[in-house]
C-alpha positions as CSV (number, residue, x, y, z in Angstrom):
1,M,-122.4,145.9,92.7
2,N,-124.7,143.2,92.5
3,R,-126.4,143.1,95.9
4,Y,-127.4,139.4,95.5
5,A,-123.5,138.5,95.3
6,V,-122.0,136.4,97.8
7,P,-119.0,137.9,98.4
8,M,-115.7,136.0,98.0
9,R,-113.4,135.2,100.9
10,P,-110.1,136.4,101.2
11,G,-108.5,132.7,101.1
12,G,-111.0,131.9,97.8
13,L,-109.6,134.8,96.2
14,R,-106.2,133.9,96.8
15,E,-106.5,130.7,95.5
16,M,-108.4,132.2,92.2
17,K,-105.3,134.2,91.6
18,K,-103.1,131.8,92.1
19,S,-105.0,129.3,89.6
20,Q,-105.1,132.1,87.1
21,T,-101.4,132.9,87.4
22,R,-100.5,128.7,87.3
23,Q,-102.9,128.7,84.3
24,L,-101.2,131.7,82.4
25,I,-97.7,130.5,83.5
26,A,-98.5,127.2,81.5
27,D,-100.3,128.6,78.2
28,T,-97.3,131.2,78.4
29,A,-95.1,127.9,77.9
30,A,-97.2,125.6,75.9
31,S,-97.4,128.4,73.4
32,L,-93.3,129.1,73.3
33,F,-92.7,125.3,73.3
34,R,-94.7,124.7,70.0
35,A,-93.2,127.6,68.2
36,R,-89.8,126.8,69.1
37,G,-89.4,123.4,71.1
38,F,-88.6,122.7,74.3
39,D,-84.8,122.9,74.6
40,D,-84.9,126.1,72.8
41,V,-86.9,127.8,75.4
42,T,-85.6,129.3,78.9
43,V,-87.7,129.5,81.8
44,D,-86.5,133.3,81.9
45,E,-88.0,134.0,78.6
46,I,-91.4,132.1,79.6
47,A,-91.3,134.3,82.9
48,A,-91.0,137.6,80.7
49,V,-93.6,136.8,78.3
50,A,-96.0,135.9,81.0
51,Q,-95.1,139.0,83.0
52,V,-94.0,137.6,86.2
53,S,-90.8,136.4,88.1
54,K,-88.5,133.4,87.5
55,K,-89.2,132.8,91.3
56,T,-93.0,132.8,90.1
57,V,-93.1,130.2,88.0
58,F,-90.7,127.9,90.1
59,N,-93.4,128.6,93.2
60,H,-95.8,126.9,90.6
61,F,-93.4,124.6,88.7
62,P,-90.6,123.2,90.1
63,T,-88.8,122.1,86.8
64,K,-88.8,123.3,83.2
65,E,-90.1,119.5,82.6
66,D,-93.2,120.2,85.1
67,L,-94.3,123.1,82.5
68,V,-95.0,120.5,80.0
69,F,-96.7,118.0,82.4
70,Y,-98.8,121.1,84.1
71,R,-102.1,118.4,83.7
72,A,-100.6,115.7,85.8
73,D,-102.1,117.0,89.1
74,E,-105.5,117.1,86.9
75,R,-105.5,113.4,86.1
76,E,-104.1,112.3,89.2
77,A,-107.0,113.8,91.1
78,M,-109.5,112.4,88.7
79,S,-108.0,109.0,88.7
80,L,-108.3,109.1,92.6
81,A,-111.9,110.5,92.4
82,A,-112.6,107.3,90.8
83,V,-111.6,105.3,93.6
84,R,-112.8,107.3,96.6
85,E,-115.8,109.2,95.6
86,R,-117.4,106.8,93.7
87,A,-121.0,106.0,94.1
88,P,-122.4,103.0,96.7
89,G,-122.3,99.7,94.9
90,V,-120.1,101.3,92.0
91,S,-116.8,98.7,91.7
92,I,-113.6,100.3,90.9
93,L,-113.4,98.8,87.5
94,D,-116.9,100.3,86.6
95,S,-115.9,103.9,87.8
96,F,-112.4,103.6,85.8
97,R,-114.8,102.5,82.5
98,Q,-116.8,105.7,83.0
99,L,-113.4,107.6,83.5
100,C,-112.2,106.2,80.4
101,L,-115.8,106.7,78.3
102,S,-115.5,110.5,79.5
103,Q,-112.0,110.7,77.5
104,T,-114.1,111.6,74.5
105,R,-114.2,115.3,76.0
106,L,-110.8,115.5,74.7
107,V,-111.2,115.2,71.1
108,A,-111.1,118.9,70.5
109,G,-108.0,119.7,72.4
110,I,-106.5,116.5,70.7
111,R,-107.6,118.0,67.7
112,R,-106.1,121.2,68.6
113,D,-102.7,119.4,69.9
114,Q,-102.5,117.5,66.5
115,A,-102.5,120.8,64.4
116,H,-99.7,122.6,65.7
117,P,-96.1,120.9,64.3
118,R,-94.9,120.4,68.2
119,G,-97.6,119.0,70.0
120,F,-97.3,117.7,73.3
121,F,-96.7,114.2,72.4
122,D,-94.1,115.7,69.6
123,L,-92.1,117.3,72.3
124,V,-91.9,114.5,74.5
125,N,-90.7,112.1,72.0
126,A,-88.0,114.4,70.7
127,N,-86.3,115.2,74.3
128,P,-84.8,112.6,76.7
129,S,-85.5,114.3,79.6
130,L,-89.3,114.8,79.1
131,Q,-89.2,111.0,78.4
132,R,-88.1,110.3,81.7
133,K,-90.5,113.1,83.3
134,M,-93.5,111.1,81.9
135,Y,-91.8,107.7,83.2
136,E,-92.0,109.5,86.6
137,V,-95.5,111.0,86.4
138,N,-96.9,107.7,85.4
139,A,-95.4,105.8,87.6
140,H,-96.4,108.1,90.5
141,L,-100.0,107.8,89.6
142,V,-99.8,104.2,89.7
143,S,-98.3,103.9,93.4
144,T,-100.5,106.9,94.6
145,L,-103.8,104.8,92.7
146,A,-102.3,101.7,94.6
147,E,-102.4,103.2,98.0
148,A,-105.8,104.4,97.6
149,V,-107.1,101.0,96.2
150,A,-105.3,99.6,99.0
151,A,-107.0,101.6,101.5
152,E,-110.4,100.7,100.0
153,A,-109.8,96.8,100.1
154,E,-108.1,97.4,103.5
155,A,-105.3,95.1,102.0
156,D,-102.2,94.3,103.6
157,P,-99.4,96.3,103.2
158,D,-97.3,93.1,101.8
159,D,-100.2,92.7,99.5
160,P,-99.2,93.0,95.8
161,I,-102.9,92.9,94.3
162,P,-103.3,96.9,94.6
163,S,-100.4,97.6,92.8
164,I,-101.4,94.9,90.1
165,V,-105.0,96.7,90.1
166,A,-103.5,100.3,89.7
167,S,-100.9,99.2,87.0
168,T,-103.9,97.6,85.0
169,L,-106.0,100.7,85.4
170,I,-103.9,103.3,84.5
171,G,-102.4,100.7,81.8
172,A,-105.7,100.3,79.9
173,Q,-106.3,104.3,80.4
174,R,-103.3,105.5,78.8
175,A,-103.9,102.5,75.9
176,L,-107.1,103.8,75.1
177,Y,-106.2,107.4,75.2
178,R,-103.4,106.9,72.8
179,R,-106.2,104.8,70.8
180,L,-108.2,107.8,70.5
181,R,-105.5,110.1,69.7
182,E,-104.8,107.6,66.8
183,R,-108.8,107.8,65.9
184,V,-108.6,111.5,65.6
185,A,-105.5,112.1,63.9
186,A,-107.0,109.4,61.1
187,G,-109.8,112.1,60.4
188,G,-112.7,110.9,61.9
189,D,-115.6,113.1,62.6
190,D,-116.9,113.2,66.2
191,E,-119.3,111.5,66.4
192,T,-117.6,108.4,64.3
193,V,-114.6,109.0,66.8
194,E,-117.1,108.9,70.0
195,R,-119.0,105.6,68.8
196,A,-115.6,104.0,68.1
197,H,-113.7,104.7,71.3
198,H,-116.9,103.8,73.3
199,D,-116.7,100.4,71.9
200,D,-113.1,100.0,72.7
201,V,-113.5,100.9,76.1
202,R,-116.4,98.3,76.2
203,R,-114.1,95.3,75.1
204,V,-111.3,96.3,77.7
205,F,-113.2,96.8,80.3
206,D,-115.3,93.5,79.5
207,R,-112.4,92.0,79.2
208,L,-111.2,92.8,82.8
209,R,-114.3,92.4,84.3
210,D,-114.0,88.9,85.8
211,G,-110.8,89.3,87.0
212,L,-111.3,92.9,88.7
213,G,-115.1,93.3,88.4
214,D,-115.8,92.6,92.1
215,Y,-112.1,94.0,93.4
216,P,-112.5,94.9,96.3
217,P,-115.5,93.4,97.6
218,R,-118.1,95.7,99.3
């Protein structure tokens, strides 16, 4: 045993095991969905392949659709951090600009997803229940972000501007990610894709700057 190692707290170990189990279930589901499609895979089968109980699957993912959108919590956390944890003097707009610039870190994952006959968007586009779930995920994200923006701006409860700001930022984020996927699918090398994406981000956020650049005032 390394005498310099810092012992892990019991709570920390439990959280690590929960995270590992969640990832195992999500990875198992993704593999099965890619192989056979969403409708032809059951939760019972996912549990059996992951070697966990069906109850454990539902403890981590309340619905079967949540297994496809397992990264939604991560996306929400990053979006909220762009509002709540930005450096002093940095606007929400510029914080989201940086968040969108960092989308290029996803290029390798996009390439892997597009190499499969049933990638994430293929699954969603082929299934109405997943399309509804995507709408719910995005609506929840906009609502949660609007609350964070309103708190930062100390806006009145009936002020519509935080919701408009949140919708605009999430809309820009989604559109830029969609364009990034299109560039990857077109076959460009990483450097070319990254350079073009950075130009897209610059043009989009420069357009938004005059309207949102100083909101909320600090």
